[in-house]
N, C-alpha and C positions, 0 to 999 in steps of 0.2 A: 480187570485196570482199565481197560476200558470208558466200562462208565464211571467209575471214579472219575477219572481224566476229564469228562465229559464235561461231571458236574459240576467240577472247579471250575471247569473256563466257563459253564453260565455262569454260575456263580459271580464272577470276577468280572462280566459284560454288565452285570448290572450299572456297574459308575457307568462304564462303553455308552449305555445308552439312556443314561442319564444327559450326561455329555453332549453328544449329539444333536439332542431334542433340545435339552435349554440352549445348546447354541445355536441352535436354526430357529430356536420360536418364542428365547430368553434375552435376557441383557449380559453385556458382560461380565457384568458385574457375581451375574448368578449363573454364568457362566463359571466362574472362577471360584466360588464359591461354595458350585458341588466340585468340581475335580479336587482343592483344599478338603473337603466332608468328604469325597469317594474315600481319600486315603486311611485318616481316622478311621472309617470304616473299615475299609479293607484288614487295615488291621486289626481290627479286633476280630474280625471273622476269620484272620489266619490263624491266630493268637487261639480263640475256641474249636475251629479245627482239628489242632495239633490236637490240643489236649482231651478235646471227645476220642479222640482215637484210641489213645489207651479203652475205651471203652469197647469197642470192636475187636482189640484184640481179646479184652481179659473174652467178653462173652463167648468169641470164635473158641480160648480157650479152655473154657470149661463143659464147652456141648464133646471139641476133640476127647477132655479126660471123662468125658459123662455126669459132669457135674453138675447138671441141665439145674438142678436146686438152688445153684449159687445168683446163677443168672435174677430171680426177683430182686435178691437183696440186694446185687452190684446196682441194679437199676434205679434199686429205691437208694441208695446212698447216691448216684452218682444225681439223679432231682435232687435231690435239697442242695450239695456244693456246685453246681452249676445255678442252680436257682439264686445262693447266694450272688454267687459272683455276677449275675446279671441285676440284681441289689445294687452289686458295688459299681457298675458299669453305668445304671439306669441316673444315680444322683452325679457322678462323673461327667456323664456327659449333659443329662439336663440341665444340674447348677451351676458347673462348667465348664462351657461351650465356649465361653467368651475367649475367655484362657486360653482354653482351647486349641482353638483357633486363635489368636496370635502368638501360640508358640508355633505352630502349622507355619503363621512367616504366608497366614493374608492378606493381600493387595490392601491397602489402610479400607480403597470403596467400597470394598465385600466384607472387610469384618464381617456386620452383620449381617448376610446373610447369610455366613458361612456360621455364625456361632446359633440361626433357627435351623441349620441342615442337620449340624451334629445335633441343635437339643432333640429336631423329629424323630429322628435317627436312634437315637438315645433314649428317647420314651418309649417308642416300639426295639425294643434292647430285648424285653424278651420274648420275640416270638424268631429274633435270626440265632439267639442260642439255641432257641427248644429246636428247631431244625433240625440245625448242624449235632444235637443229640441224639432226635430222633435217625438220624441220615447213618448214626454214628450205631444206635441200636440197630438198626437194621442190615447194613455190612456184617457187624456182626453175628446176624444169622444168616448168613450167606447172598442174602440180598441186593445187592449197586446195584441193581435196573431199577427198584422205588426212590431211590433218591433220586435216579435223574431223573427221572419223570415232576418227580416231585417238583423239583428247579425249572422244568422245560416249562413248566405251566408257572410257575411263580413268573418265567420272564415276558410270558405270553402277555401275562395281568401287567406287569411295570410298564411294558410301550405301550396298550393301548391307554392303563395312569396318566406316564406321560405325559402322553396326546392330546388326552380330557385333561389334564390337571394346568397344563404346562402352555400347552397347544393351544387348546380352549377360552378355560379358565386363567391363563396369566398366569397363576402362582406363583412363577421362575422356579429360586433353587427348590423352595416353601414343597410342593408341587411336584416335583421330583421327588423330595424325599419320603411325601407322602405316597408315590405311591410308588417305591419302595417296599415301604415297613408292610406297604394296605397285600404286597404281592408275597414278603414273607408268609405274615400272619396268614394270609389261604394256602399256601407252601404246609405249612404247620396243620391246618387244619385237615386236609388232604392225606398228611401224614399220619395225624391220629386217628384217620376213620379206617385207612387200610391196616393200622397197626390190632386196631379191635376186632379188624376182620381176621386177622394173620394168624393161621396154627403156631402158637408156642410153642416151646419144650417147657 
């Protein structure tokens, strides 16, 4: 339970780190954009986490029932379903970032930056979904520590990315979004690498 709780807390910390760095080195509009945009991203992540929990439960069930041969088809089916969901979210967040910003009631002066933040996060939604699906697989296999390590690494990368892009290159909300997506992408690479090395049923 503790590693799972820790991973969820660290995932929620992404937006908080972005807010702190943009608040210190960015603009007021950028701060508002990150605040509003991270709510959209947190909502999407929450939905994905809840749906991916089904993978965890089914893998654990198949292992308990000694039906390990069904895990492969489960993961294959889940990959297709979540890939379709990612494609839909990609289109929604990239093509409709401005209407989403208006729907979230972003301040008028921050709508442009909020739209940019949502669009960049939408462009990287495949990494965000992939991380949560991989974490669900690891947990189903009885390994809840590895996802915590992945998200911890991602948090460190996110902090460094925020400081470089927001404080260094003054990219404001866009820099925070790029740092978030990059951090998630790196956590996915680590997760895939470990999954390949892991002895699987």
